[in-house]
C-alpha positions in Angstrom: -7.4 -29.2 30.1 -5.8 -31.2 27.3 -5.6 -29.9 23.8 -6.3 -32.1 20.8 -5.5 -32.0 17.1 -7.2 -33.8 14.2 -5.1 -36.7 12.8 -4.8 -35.8 9.1 -1.6 -37.6 8.1 -0.2 -36.8 4.6 -3.4 -35.2 3.4 -2.7 -32.2 5.6 0.7 -31.5 4.1 -0.8 -31.8 0.5 -3.7 -29.5 1.3 -1.5 -26.9 3.1 1.1 -27.1 0.3 -1.5 -26.5 -2.4 -3.0 -23.6 -0.4 0.4 -22.0 0.0 1.1 -22.2 -3.7 -2.3 -20.5 -4.5 -1.7 -17.9 -1.8 1.9 -17.2 -3.0 0.6 -16.9 -6.6 -2.1 -14.4 -5.6 0.4 -12.4 -3.5 2.9 -12.2 -6.3 0.2 -11.1 -8.8 -0.9 -8.4 -6.4 2.7 -7.2 -6.0 3.1 -6.9 -9.8 -0.1 -5.0 -10.2 0.9 -2.7 -7.3 4.3 -2.0 -8.7 2.8 -1.2 -12.1 0.3 1.2 -10.5 2.9 2.9 -8.4 5.3 3.2 -11.4 2.5 4.8 -13.5 1.6 7.2 -10.7 5.3 8.3 -10.4 5.5 9.0 -14.1 2.3 11.1 -14.0 3.5 12.9 -10.9 6.9 13.7 -12.5 5.3 14.9 -15.7 2.9 17.2 -13.6 5.8 18.6 -11.5 7.9 19.2 -14.6 5.0 20.9 -16.4 3.4 23.1 -13.7 5.8 23.6 -10.9 9.3 25.1 -10.6 11.8 24.4 -7.9 12.6 27.2 -5.5 15.9 27.4 -3.8 16.1 26.5 -0.2 16.7 29.6 1.9 19.3 27.8 4.0 21.4 27.0 0.9 22.5 30.5 0.1 24.0 32.6 2.9 24.3 36.3 2.2 26.4 38.4 4.4 25.5 42.0 5.2 28.4 43.2 3.1 27.1 41.2 0.1 23.6 42.7 0.6 25.0 46.2 0.7 26.9 45.6 -2.5 23.8 44.2 -4.2 21.7 47.2 -3.2 24.3 49.8 -4.1 24.8 48.3 -7.6 21.1 48.4 -8.4 
């Protein structure tokens, strides 16, 4: 079966162009609001972490040999 399209001429381009401008403006506004919200959240999260939490060293970072452990125990 054949497919058909409405003949719109130059009006179509003007309407689609205007729609895209509105759409792009709305999307850009949303992105700005989203970035501001995320930035604020990160500030709050950092403040919370700095205030209430302390970093614990990763167990894989420090390797203690048996000799070092014996020395630490004997010194205490």
